[in-house]
N, C-alpha and C positions, 0 to 999 in steps of 0.2 A: 445450385443455379444451373439452368439449362443453357444450351448454346444455340444461338441463331444459326441458321444455315447461310450466313452472310459473312464474307470475308471483307477486309478493308478494301480490297480491289473491287469487289462486287458493289459496295456502297459508293465508292468513288465513281464507278461507271454509271450506276443508276442515277446519280445526282450530278453527273457531268463535272466532276471535280478532279483535281490532281491528287494522286496518292499522297504526295508530300503534304497537302492540305489536311488530309485525314490523319496523317501521322502527327501533325501539330495539334489537331483537335484532340486526338487520343492523349497526347502528352498533357495538354491543358486539363483534361478531364481525369487524369491519372489512370488511364486505361492501358494495361500492359499489352504489348504485341511484339512479335519477332520480325515480321515482314508483311508485305501486302497480302499474302495468302492466309494470314492469321484469321481464323474464325472467331468472332466476338461472342462473348457471353450475351444472352438475351437482353439483360438489363443494360449492358454496355452498348449494344447495338441500338436499343431504344433511345438512350441518352444521346448518342451520336446523331441519329436521324432527327431527333427533336431539335438539337442545336442547329443542324443544317436547315431545317424547315423554318425555325425562328429567325435565322439570319437572312433567309430569302423572302420573308414577309414584308411587302412594301409598307411604308409608314402609314399611308392612307388606309390600307386594308387593316393594318394593326389597330388603328384608331377606331375603325368600324367594329372590329372584333371586341375591343374593350367596351364600346358603347353597348353592344349586344349583351355582353356579360353583365354589365351594370343593370340592364333591364331585367335580366333573369334573377338577380339577387334581390330585387325590390319586393 
């Protein structure tokens, strides 16, 4: 597994989150880390970022995305 050139601090800064929030997210996703300078494995970084993005998707926009996906599967 490769490593992303992203530390927990980098991700927190990029998405305007507290480092502690990222620590809790890593704990929830069972991602190991030592401190905010820990560089995440590529797959772990992707999981964290997807979680952040999904948590920040407004419900109306999420509903529209689901409608679009339904239209694509018909």
